[in-house]
mmCIF entry with sequence, helices, sheets and N, C-alpha, C, O atoms, coordinates in Angstrom:
data_MODEL
# 
_entry.id   MODEL 
# 
_entity.id                         1 
_entity.type                       polymer 
_entity.pdbx_number_of_molecules   1 
# 
_entity_poly.entity_id                      1 
_entity_poly.type                           'polypeptide(L)' 
_entity_poly.nstd_linkage                   no 
_entity_poly.nstd_monomer                   no 
_entity_poly.pdbx_seq_one_letter_code       MEEIIINAIIARIQAEQMTIEQVPLPYREQVLAAMEGDDQ 
_entity_poly.pdbx_seq_one_letter_code_can   MEEIIINAIIARIQAEQMTIEQVPLPYREQVLAAMEGDDQ 
_entity_poly.pdbx_strand_id                 A 
# 
loop_
_entity_poly_seq.entity_id 
_entity_poly_seq.num 
_entity_poly_seq.mon_id 
_entity_poly_seq.hetero 
1 1  MET n 
1 2  GLU n 
1 3  GLU n 
1 4  ILE n 
1 5  ILE n 
1 6  ILE n 
1 7  ASN n 
1 8  ALA n 
1 9  ILE n 
1 10 ILE n 
1 11 ALA n 
1 12 ARG n 
1 13 ILE n 
1 14 GLN n 
1 15 ALA n 
1 16 GLU n 
1 17 GLN n 
1 18 MET n 
1 19 THR n 
1 20 ILE n 
1 21 GLU n 
1 22 GLN n 
1 23 VAL n 
1 24 PRO n 
1 25 LEU n 
1 26 PRO n 
1 27 TYR n 
1 28 ARG n 
1 29 GLU n 
1 30 GLN n 
1 31 VAL n 
1 32 LEU n 
1 33 ALA n 
1 34 ALA n 
1 35 MET n 
1 36 GLU n 
1 37 GLY n 
1 38 ASP n 
1 39 ASP n 
1 40 GLN n 
# 
_struct_asym.id          A 
_struct_asym.entity_id   1 
# 
loop_
_struct_conf.conf_type_id 
_struct_conf.id 
_struct_conf.pdbx_PDB_helix_id 
_struct_conf.beg_label_comp_id 
_struct_conf.beg_label_asym_id 
_struct_conf.beg_label_seq_id 
_struct_conf.pdbx_beg_PDB_ins_code 
_struct_conf.end_label_comp_id 
_struct_conf.end_label_asym_id 
_struct_conf.end_label_seq_id 
_struct_conf.pdbx_end_PDB_ins_code 
_struct_conf.beg_auth_comp_id 
_struct_conf.beg_auth_asym_id 
_struct_conf.beg_auth_seq_id 
_struct_conf.end_auth_comp_id 
_struct_conf.end_auth_asym_id 
_struct_conf.end_auth_seq_id 
_struct_conf.pdbx_PDB_helix_class 
_struct_conf.details 
_struct_conf.pdbx_PDB_helix_length 
HELX_P HELX_P1 AA1 GLU A 2  ? GLN A 14 ? GLU A 2  GLN A 14 1 ? 13 
HELX_P HELX_P2 AA2 ILE A 20 ? GLN A 22 ? ILE A 20 GLN A 22 5 ? 3  
HELX_P HELX_P3 AA3 LEU A 25 ? ASP A 39 ? LEU A 25 ASP A 39 1 ? 15 
# 
_struct_conf_type.id          HELX_P 
_struct_conf_type.criteria    ? 
_struct_conf_type.reference   ? 
# 
loop_
_atom_site.group_PDB 
_atom_site.id 
_atom_site.type_symbol 
_atom_site.label_atom_id 
_atom_site.label_alt_id 
_atom_site.label_comp_id 
_atom_site.label_asym_id 
_atom_site.label_entity_id 
_atom_site.label_seq_id 
_atom_site.pdbx_PDB_ins_code 
_atom_site.Cartn_x 
_atom_site.Cartn_y 
_atom_site.Cartn_z 
_atom_site.occupancy 
_atom_site.B_iso_or_equiv 
_atom_site.pdbx_formal_charge 
_atom_site.auth_seq_id 
_atom_site.auth_comp_id 
_atom_site.auth_asym_id 
_atom_site.auth_atom_id 
_atom_site.pdbx_PDB_model_num 
ATOM 1   N N  . MET A 1 1  ? -18.477 -34.644 36.758 1.00 0.00 ? 1  MET A N  1 
ATOM 2   C CA . MET A 1 1  ? -18.613 -34.896 35.332 1.00 0.00 ? 1  MET A CA 1 
ATOM 3   C C  . MET A 1 1  ? -18.465 -33.603 34.528 1.00 0.00 ? 1  MET A C  1 
ATOM 4   O O  . MET A 1 1  ? -17.830 -33.594 33.474 1.00 0.00 ? 1  MET A O  1 
ATOM 5   N N  . GLU A 1 2  ? -19.042 -32.532 35.017 1.00 0.00 ? 2  GLU A N  1 
ATOM 6   C CA . GLU A 1 2  ? -18.975 -31.252 34.317 1.00 0.00 ? 2  GLU A CA 1 
ATOM 7   C C  . GLU A 1 2  ? -17.527 -30.763 34.216 1.00 0.00 ? 2  GLU A C  1 
ATOM 8   O O  . GLU A 1 2  ? -17.136 -30.178 33.206 1.00 0.00 ? 2  GLU A O  1 
ATOM 9   N N  . GLU A 1 3  ? -16.747 -31.001 35.251 1.00 0.00 ? 3  GLU A N  1 
ATOM 10  C CA . GLU A 1 3  ? -15.346 -30.582 35.245 1.00 0.00 ? 3  GLU A CA 1 
ATOM 11  C C  . GLU A 1 3  ? -14.561 -31.304 34.142 1.00 0.00 ? 3  GLU A C  1 
ATOM 12  O O  . GLU A 1 3  ? -13.668 -30.720 33.529 1.00 0.00 ? 3  GLU A O  1 
ATOM 13  N N  . ILE A 1 4  ? -14.892 -32.549 33.898 1.00 0.00 ? 4  ILE A N  1 
ATOM 14  C CA . ILE A 1 4  ? -14.235 -33.316 32.835 1.00 0.00 ? 4  ILE A CA 1 
ATOM 15  C C  . ILE A 1 4  ? -14.538 -32.698 31.474 1.00 0.00 ? 4  ILE A C  1 
ATOM 16  O O  . ILE A 1 4  ? -13.653 -32.571 30.628 1.00 0.00 ? 4  ILE A O  1 
ATOM 17  N N  . ILE A 1 5  ? -15.779 -32.320 31.274 1.00 0.00 ? 5  ILE A N  1 
ATOM 18  C CA . ILE A 1 5  ? -16.174 -31.693 30.005 1.00 0.00 ? 5  ILE A CA 1 
ATOM 19  C C  . ILE A 1 5  ? -15.445 -30.371 29.822 1.00 0.00 ? 5  ILE A C  1 
ATOM 20  O O  . ILE A 1 5  ? -14.947 -30.084 28.734 1.00 0.00 ? 5  ILE A O  1 
ATOM 21  N N  . ILE A 1 6  ? -15.378 -29.572 30.864 1.00 0.00 ? 6  ILE A N  1 
ATOM 22  C CA . ILE A 1 6  ? -14.705 -28.273 30.797 1.00 0.00 ? 6  ILE A CA 1 
ATOM 23  C C  . ILE A 1 6  ? -13.225 -28.455 30.489 1.00 0.00 ? 6  ILE A C  1 
ATOM 24  O O  . ILE A 1 6  ? -12.668 -27.731 29.663 1.00 0.00 ? 6  ILE A O  1 
ATOM 25  N N  . ASN A 1 7  ? -12.584 -29.422 31.150 1.00 0.00 ? 7  ASN A N  1 
ATOM 26  C CA . ASN A 1 7  ? -11.166 -29.681 30.892 1.00 0.00 ? 7  ASN A CA 1 
ATOM 27  C C  . ASN A 1 7  ? -10.942 -30.159 29.463 1.00 0.00 ? 7  ASN A C  1 
ATOM 28  O O  . ASN A 1 7  ? -9.941  -29.801 28.841 1.00 0.00 ? 7  ASN A O  1 
ATOM 29  N N  . ALA A 1 8  ? -11.854 -30.958 28.941 1.00 0.00 ? 8  ALA A N  1 
ATOM 30  C CA . ALA A 1 8  ? -11.742 -31.438 27.564 1.00 0.00 ? 8  ALA A CA 1 
ATOM 31  C C  . ALA A 1 8  ? -11.876 -30.274 26.579 1.00 0.00 ? 8  ALA A C  1 
ATOM 32  O O  . ALA A 1 8  ? -11.145 -30.206 25.592 1.00 0.00 ? 8  ALA A O  1 
ATOM 33  N N  . ILE A 1 9  ? -12.799 -29.374 26.847 1.00 0.00 ? 9  ILE A N  1 
ATOM 34  C CA . ILE A 1 9  ? -12.980 -28.205 25.980 1.00 0.00 ? 9  ILE A CA 1 
ATOM 35  C C  . ILE A 1 9  ? -11.728 -27.333 26.015 1.00 0.00 ? 9  ILE A C  1 
ATOM 36  O O  . ILE A 1 9  ? -11.275 -26.861 24.973 1.00 0.00 ? 9  ILE A O  1 
ATOM 37  N N  . ILE A 1 10 ? -11.171 -27.117 27.196 1.00 0.00 ? 10 ILE A N  1 
ATOM 38  C CA . ILE A 1 10 ? -9.951  -26.312 27.331 1.00 0.00 ? 10 ILE A CA 1 
ATOM 39  C C  . ILE A 1 10 ? -8.810  -26.960 26.556 1.00 0.00 ? 10 ILE A C  1 
ATOM 40  O O  . ILE A 1 10 ? -8.049  -26.265 25.882 1.00 0.00 ? 10 ILE A O  1 
ATOM 41  N N  . ALA A 1 11 ? -8.684  -28.268 26.642 1.00 0.00 ? 11 ALA A N  1 
ATOM 42  C CA . ALA A 1 11 ? -7.631  -28.970 25.905 1.00 0.00 ? 11 ALA A CA 1 
ATOM 43  C C  . ALA A 1 11 ? -7.800  -28.772 24.396 1.00 0.00 ? 11 ALA A C  1 
ATOM 44  O O  . ALA A 1 11 ? -6.816  -28.585 23.680 1.00 0.00 ? 11 ALA A O  1 
ATOM 45  N N  . ARG A 1 12 ? -9.026  -28.812 23.923 1.00 0.00 ? 12 ARG A N  1 
ATOM 46  C CA . ARG A 1 12 ? -9.300  -28.592 22.497 1.00 0.00 ? 12 ARG A CA 1 
ATOM 47  C C  . ARG A 1 12 ? -8.917  -27.179 22.070 1.00 0.00 ? 12 ARG A C  1 
ATOM 48  O O  . ARG A 1 12 ? -8.356  -26.978 20.993 1.00 0.00 ? 12 ARG A O  1 
ATOM 49  N N  . ILE A 1 13 ? -9.225  -26.197 22.927 1.00 0.00 ? 13 ILE A N  1 
ATOM 50  C CA . ILE A 1 13 ? -8.896  -24.805 22.614 1.00 0.00 ? 13 ILE A CA 1 
ATOM 51  C C  . ILE A 1 13 ? -7.380  -24.627 22.592 1.00 0.00 ? 13 ILE A C  1 
ATOM 52  O O  . ILE A 1 13 ? -6.845  -23.983 21.689 1.00 0.00 ? 13 ILE A O  1 
ATOM 53  N N  . GLN A 1 14 ? -6.689  -25.188 23.572 1.00 0.00 ? 14 GLN A N  1 
ATOM 54  C CA . GLN A 1 14 ? -5.237  -25.066 23.633 1.00 0.00 ? 14 GLN A CA 1 
ATOM 55  C C  . GLN A 1 14 ? -4.563  -25.769 22.462 1.00 0.00 ? 14 GLN A C  1 
ATOM 56  O O  . GLN A 1 14 ? -3.491  -25.349 22.027 1.00 0.00 ? 14 GLN A O  1 
ATOM 57  N N  . ALA A 1 15 ? -5.169  -26.826 21.949 1.00 0.00 ? 15 ALA A N  1 
ATOM 58  C CA . ALA A 1 15 ? -4.625  -27.539 20.789 1.00 0.00 ? 15 ALA A CA 1 
ATOM 59  C C  . ALA A 1 15 ? -5.053  -26.885 19.475 1.00 0.00 ? 15 ALA A C  1 
ATOM 60  O O  . ALA A 1 15 ? -4.749  -27.386 18.393 1.00 0.00 ? 15 ALA A O  1 
ATOM 61  N N  . GLU A 1 16 ? -5.757  -25.769 19.583 1.00 0.00 ? 16 GLU A N  1 
ATOM 62  C CA . GLU A 1 16 ? -6.258  -25.014 18.430 1.00 0.00 ? 16 GLU A CA 1 
ATOM 63  C C  . GLU A 1 16 ? -7.184  -25.845 17.552 1.00 0.00 ? 16 GLU A C  1 
ATOM 64  O O  . GLU A 1 16 ? -7.230  -25.657 16.337 1.00 0.00 ? 16 GLU A O  1 
ATOM 65  N N  . GLN A 1 17 ? -7.920  -26.763 18.169 1.00 0.00 ? 17 GLN A N  1 
ATOM 66  C CA . GLN A 1 17 ? -8.915  -27.553 17.453 1.00 0.00 ? 17 GLN A CA 1 
ATOM 67  C C  . GLN A 1 17 ? -10.311 -26.966 17.642 1.00 0.00 ? 17 GLN A C  1 
ATOM 68  O O  . GLN A 1 17 ? -11.282 -27.440 17.053 1.00 0.00 ? 17 GLN A O  1 
ATOM 69  N N  . MET A 1 18 ? -10.394 -25.930 18.472 1.00 0.00 ? 18 MET A N  1 
ATOM 70  C CA . MET A 1 18 ? -11.678 -25.323 18.794 1.00 0.00 ? 18 MET A CA 1 
ATOM 71  C C  . MET A 1 18 ? -11.419 -23.874 19.202 1.00 0.00 ? 18 MET A C  1 
ATOM 72  O O  . MET A 1 18 ? -10.361 -23.558 19.746 1.00 0.00 ? 18 MET A O  1 
ATOM 73  N N  . THR A 1 19 ? -12.382 -23.002 18.940 1.00 0.00 ? 19 THR A N  1 
ATOM 74  C CA . THR A 1 19 ? -12.268 -21.611 19.393 1.00 0.00 ? 19 THR A CA 1 
ATOM 75  C C  . THR A 1 19 ? -13.284 -21.389 20.503 1.00 0.00 ? 19 THR A C  1 
ATOM 76  O O  . THR A 1 19 ? -14.199 -22.189 20.695 1.00 0.00 ? 19 THR A O  1 
ATOM 77  N N  . ILE A 1 20 ? -13.112 -20.304 21.221 1.00 0.00 ? 20 ILE A N  1 
ATOM 78  C CA . ILE A 1 20 ? -14.017 -19.995 22.337 1.00 0.00 ? 20 ILE A CA 1 
ATOM 79  C C  . ILE A 1 20 ? -15.445 -19.777 21.824 1.00 0.00 ? 20 ILE A C  1 
ATOM 80  O O  . ILE A 1 20 ? -16.409 -20.028 22.547 1.00 0.00 ? 20 ILE A O  1 
ATOM 81  N N  . GLU A 1 21 ? -15.578 -19.313 20.586 1.00 0.00 ? 21 GLU A N  1 
ATOM 82  C CA . GLU A 1 21 ? -16.906 -19.102 20.009 1.00 0.00 ? 21 GLU A CA 1 
ATOM 83  C C  . GLU A 1 21 ? -17.635 -20.425 19.776 1.00 0.00 ? 21 GLU A C  1 
ATOM 84  O O  . GLU A 1 21 ? -18.863 -20.447 19.690 1.00 0.00 ? 21 GLU A O  1 
ATOM 85  N N  . GLN A 1 22 ? -16.894 -21.517 19.675 1.00 0.00 ? 22 GLN A N  1 
ATOM 86  C CA . GLN A 1 22 ? -17.497 -22.826 19.442 1.00 0.00 ? 22 GLN A CA 1 
ATOM 87  C C  . GLN A 1 22 ? -17.898 -23.538 20.737 1.00 0.00 ? 22 GLN A C  1 
ATOM 88  O O  . GLN A 1 22 ? -18.554 -24.579 20.699 1.00 0.00 ? 22 GLN A O  1 
ATOM 89  N N  . VAL A 1 23 ? -17.506 -22.981 21.868 1.00 0.00 ? 23 VAL A N  1 
ATOM 90  C CA . VAL A 1 23 ? -17.856 -23.587 23.153 1.00 0.00 ? 23 VAL A CA 1 
ATOM 91  C C  . VAL A 1 23 ? -19.355 -23.410 23.383 1.00 0.00 ? 23 VAL A C  1 
ATOM 92  O O  . VAL A 1 23 ? -19.876 -22.308 23.213 1.00 0.00 ? 23 VAL A O  1 
ATOM 93  N N  . PRO A 1 24 ? -20.052 -24.474 23.765 1.00 0.00 ? 24 PRO A N  1 
ATOM 94  C CA . PRO A 1 24 ? -21.484 -24.338 24.045 1.00 0.00 ? 24 PRO A CA 1 
ATOM 95  C C  . PRO A 1 24 ? -21.734 -23.280 25.131 1.00 0.00 ? 24 PRO A C  1 
ATOM 96  O O  . PRO A 1 24 ? -21.001 -23.204 26.118 1.00 0.00 ? 24 PRO A O  1 
ATOM 97  N N  . LEU A 1 25 ? -22.752 -22.491 24.937 1.00 0.00 ? 25 LEU A N  1 
ATOM 98  C CA . LEU A 1 25 ? -23.043 -21.387 25.858 1.00 0.00 ? 25 LEU A CA 1 
ATOM 99  C C  . LEU A 1 25 ? -23.109 -21.788 27.335 1.00 0.00 ? 25 LEU A C  1 
ATOM 100 O O  . LEU A 1 25 ? -22.602 -21.042 28.173 1.00 0.00 ? 25 LEU A O  1 
ATOM 101 N N  . PRO A 1 26 ? -23.703 -22.920 27.693 1.00 0.00 ? 26 PRO A N  1 
ATOM 102 C CA . PRO A 1 26 ? -23.759 -23.263 29.122 1.00 0.00 ? 26 PRO A CA 1 
ATOM 103 C C  . PRO A 1 26 ? -22.380 -23.431 29.772 1.00 0.00 ? 26 PRO A C  1 
ATOM 104 O O  . PRO A 1 26 ? -22.249 -23.309 30.990 1.00 0.00 ? 26 PRO A O  1 
ATOM 105 N N  . TYR A 1 27 ? -21.353 -23.711 28.960 1.00 0.00 ? 27 TYR A N  1 
ATOM 106 C CA . TYR A 1 27 ? -20.008 -23.938 29.501 1.00 0.00 ? 27 TYR A CA 1 
ATOM 107 C C  . TYR A 1 27 ? -19.058 -22.771 29.296 1.00 0.00 ? 27 TYR A C  1 
ATOM 108 O O  . TYR A 1 27 ? -17.988 -22.731 29.904 1.00 0.00 ? 27 TYR A O  1 
ATOM 109 N N  . ARG A 1 28 ? -19.426 -21.834 28.461 1.00 0.00 ? 28 ARG A N  1 
ATOM 110 C CA . ARG A 1 28 ? -18.500 -20.776 28.048 1.00 0.00 ? 28 ARG A CA 1 
ATOM 111 C C  . ARG A 1 28 ? -17.940 -19.979 29.229 1.00 0.00 ? 28 ARG A C  1 
ATOM 112 O O  . ARG A 1 28 ? -16.733 -19.748 29.302 1.00 0.00 ? 28 ARG A O  1 
ATOM 113 N N  . GLU A 1 29 ? -18.798 -19.563 30.141 1.00 0.00 ? 29 GLU A N  1 
ATOM 114 C CA . GLU A 1 29 ? -18.339 -18.772 31.286 1.00 0.00 ? 29 GLU A CA 1 
ATOM 115 C C  . GLU A 1 29 ? -17.337 -19.545 32.134 1.00 0.00 ? 29 GLU A C  1 
ATOM 116 O O  . GLU A 1 29 ? -16.315 -18.999 32.550 1.00 0.00 ? 29 GLU A O  1 
ATOM 117 N N  . GLN A 1 30 ? -17.633 -20.818 32.387 1.00 0.00 ? 30 GLN A N  1 
ATOM 118 C CA . GLN A 1 30 ? -16.743 -21.648 33.210 1.00 0.00 ? 30 GLN A CA 1 
ATOM 119 C C  . GLN A 1 30 ? -15.422 -21.900 32.502 1.00 0.00 ? 30 GLN A C  1 
ATOM 120 O O  . GLN A 1 30 ? -14.370 -21.912 33.141 1.00 0.00 ? 30 GLN A O  1 
ATOM 121 N N  . VAL A 1 31 ? -15.461 -22.102 31.193 1.00 0.00 ? 31 VAL A N  1 
ATOM 122 C CA . VAL A 1 31 ? -14.241 -22.328 30.423 1.00 0.00 ? 31 VAL A CA 1 
ATOM 123 C C  . VAL A 1 31 ? -13.375 -21.068 30.454 1.00 0.00 ? 31 VAL A C  1 
ATOM 124 O O  . VAL A 1 31 ? -12.166 -21.154 30.671 1.00 0.00 ? 31 VAL A O  1 
ATOM 125 N N  . LEU A 1 32 ? -13.974 -19.916 30.241 1.00 0.00 ? 32 LEU A N  1 
ATOM 126 C CA . LEU A 1 32 ? -13.220 -18.661 30.271 1.00 0.00 ? 32 LEU A CA 1 
ATOM 127 C C  . LEU A 1 32 ? -12.591 -18.440 31.641 1.00 0.00 ? 32 LEU A C  1 
ATOM 128 O O  . LEU A 1 32 ? -11.433 -18.035 31.736 1.00 0.00 ? 32 LEU A O  1 
ATOM 129 N N  . ALA A 1 33 ? -13.344 -18.701 32.691 1.00 0.00 ? 33 ALA A N  1 
ATOM 130 C CA . ALA A 1 33 ? -12.812 -18.519 34.056 1.00 0.00 ? 33 ALA A CA 1 
ATOM 131 C C  . ALA A 1 33 ? -11.660 -19.477 34.313 1.00 0.00 ? 33 ALA A C  1 
ATOM 132 O O  . ALA A 1 33 ? -10.659 -19.088 34.914 1.00 0.00 ? 33 ALA A O  1 
ATOM 133 N N  . ALA A 1 34 ? -11.780 -20.696 33.879 1.00 0.00 ? 34 ALA A N  1 
ATOM 134 C CA . ALA A 1 34 ? -10.718 -21.685 34.091 1.00 0.00 ? 34 ALA A CA 1 
ATOM 135 C C  . ALA A 1 34 ? -9.468  -21.318 33.287 1.00 0.00 ? 34 ALA A C  1 
ATOM 136 O O  . ALA A 1 34 ? -8.346  -21.491 33.765 1.00 0.00 ? 34 ALA A O  1 
ATOM 137 N N  . MET A 1 35 ? -9.661  -20.820 32.085 1.00 0.00 ? 35 MET A N  1 
ATOM 138 C CA . MET A 1 35 ? -8.513  -20.429 31.248 1.00 0.00 ? 35 MET A CA 1 
ATOM 139 C C  . MET A 1 35 ? -7.820  -19.213 31.825 1.00 0.00 ? 35 MET A C  1 
ATOM 140 O O  . MET A 1 35 ? -6.592  -19.135 31.784 1.00 0.00 ? 35 MET A O  1 
ATOM 141 N N  . GLU A 1 36 ? -8.560  -18.269 32.357 1.00 0.00 ? 36 GLU A N  1 
ATOM 142 C CA . GLU A 1 36 ? -7.960  -17.086 32.989 1.00 0.00 ? 36 GLU A CA 1 
ATOM 143 C C  . GLU A 1 36 ? -7.177  -17.496 34.219 1.00 0.00 ? 36 GLU A C  1 
ATOM 144 O O  . GLU A 1 36 ? -6.117  -16.930 34.487 1.00 0.00 ? 36 GLU A O  1 
ATOM 145 N N  . GLY A 1 37 ? -7.667  -18.457 34.967 1.00 0.00 ? 37 GLY A N  1 
ATOM 146 C CA . GLY A 1 37 ? -6.963  -18.942 36.138 1.00 0.00 ? 37 GLY A CA 1 
ATOM 147 C C  . GLY A 1 37 ? -5.665  -19.630 35.793 1.00 0.00 ? 37 GLY A C  1 
ATOM 148 O O  . GLY A 1 37 ? -4.703  -19.563 36.559 1.00 0.00 ? 37 GLY A O  1 
ATOM 149 N N  . ASP A 1 38 ? -5.621  -20.301 34.633 1.00 0.00 ? 38 ASP A N  1 
ATOM 150 C CA . ASP A 1 38 ? -4.404  -20.974 34.187 1.00 0.00 ? 38 ASP A CA 1 
ATOM 151 C C  . ASP A 1 38 ? -3.334  -19.991 33.741 1.00 0.00 ? 38 ASP A C  1 
ATOM 152 O O  . ASP A 1 38 ? -2.142  -20.268 33.867 1.00 0.00 ? 38 ASP A O  1 
ATOM 153 N N  . ASP A 1 39 ? -3.754  -18.848 33.222 1.00 0.00 ? 39 ASP A N  1 
ATOM 154 C CA . ASP A 1 39 ? -2.814  -17.855 32.719 1.00 0.00 ? 39 ASP A CA 1 
ATOM 155 C C  . ASP A 1 39 ? -2.031  -17.160 33.836 1.00 0.00 ? 39 ASP A C  1 
ATOM 156 O O  . ASP A 1 39 ? -0.917  -16.686 33.614 1.00 0.00 ? 39 ASP A O  1 
ATOM 157 N N  . GLN A 1 40 ? -2.596  -17.104 34.997 1.00 0.00 ? 40 GLN A N  1 
ATOM 158 C CA . GLN A 1 40 ? -1.952  -16.345 36.082 1.00 0.00 ? 40 GLN A CA 1 
ATOM 159 C C  . GLN A 1 40 ? -0.972  -17.153 36.842 1.00 0.00 ? 40 GLN A C  1 
ATOM 160 O O  . GLN A 1 40 ? -0.353  -16.652 37.781 1.00 0.00 ? 40 GLN A O  1 
# 
């Protein structure tokens, strides 16, 4: 379930509907790690 939330947040950021500062703190680290993994 948590992975679904993280993927949804990433999709929002990529669609420029949300910024990393708006990501809830409990998910921020995981979202950043997942986004860095996608860039490589």
